[in-house]
GUVO-904153 format. One record per residue (C-alpha): z, x, y. Coordinates in steps of 0.5 Angstrom, whole numbers, plus 500, padded with zeros to 3 digits. Example, Ala and Ser with C-alpha at 12.3 -4.5 7.8 and 13.67 -1.06 7.14 Angstrom:
% GUVO-904153
516525491 514527498 
END
This chain:
% GUVO-904153
500500500 502505505 494508505 492501507 497501513 495508515 488506515 490500519 494504524 488508524 483503526 488500530 487493526 492488525 496488517 498481516 503479510 502474505 509471502 510467497 505462495 502456498 502449496 493447493 492443489 487449484 492450478 495456478 500462481 495466482 492460485 498459490 499466491 490467494 492460499 498464502 494470503 488465507 493461510 495467514 490470514 487463517 494462522 492469525 484467526 484460528 487460535 483466537 477461535 479455537 486457543 485449544 489448538 496448538 500451531 502445528 495442529 492449526 498448520 496441520 489443518 490448514 495443509 490439509 484443507 488446500 490440499 483438498 480445496 474443490 472451487 469450480 470455475 477456477 481453473 477447473 480441468 475436465 477432461 472429454 475423451 482427448 479433449 481438454 477444457 479449462 472452466 475459469 470465470 476470470 473476468 477482469 484485466 487482472 484475471 486475464 493477466 494471471 490466465 496469461 501468466 498460466 498459459 504461457 506454461 502449457 506451451 499450446 496454444 488454446 481454443 478461448 471460449 468468452 461471454 461478457 456482461 455488459 459492465 466489464 471490459 472485453 477491450 482490456 481483457 482481451 490483449 494480454 491473452 492474446 499471443 494463446 489463443 489458436 481461436 476465439 469463440 464468442 458466444 453471449 452469457 447467462 446474463 440480463 446485461 451481456 455482451 452480444 457475441 457480434 459485438 465481442 467479435 466487431 472487439 477482437 477484429 481491432 485486435 486482429 482476431 477473427 471470432 466465431 460466434 456462437 448462440 450459447 456456450 454449450 454450442 461453442 463447446 459441442 462444436 470444439 467436442 466435435 473435431 477430431 484431433 485433440 483441442 485444448 479450450 478454456 
END
């Protein structure tokens, strides 16, 4: 942190600190932490952009905005009959840690569907999620440099997991949705 503080000081730039969390309609503690960062930045910037607004008016706008955020693919829930499907674009070790923290609050193992690009490190993404996986489903993402499902399955085996391979995310979801018992998938 001292490097950032030093650089900000050298540039004469303000350094803002966001503490805690902020209420938002987004799911997950990490989203509430991100909302606190956004709120801090807006509270700093908005008076200079719109000087006629009072602080209570700014706070009201921020509160309203954070209650109506629509961010597809960020722990977005979709119900399909008795099945709960969560969509999230997390793709790095930090995102996996945030997902693991959130999964610990669900108290139910999930069907995890994963497809990744070559430049992402699946072997670093997977470990935080291991104790929350009921079944791992691997597929090829829609990127030119996608990791083949067989390679993802091989990596999963090195962690003691077996993975079902699928040709597409649509194929993986179709198989899960056909299940008679309710499932939770991510």
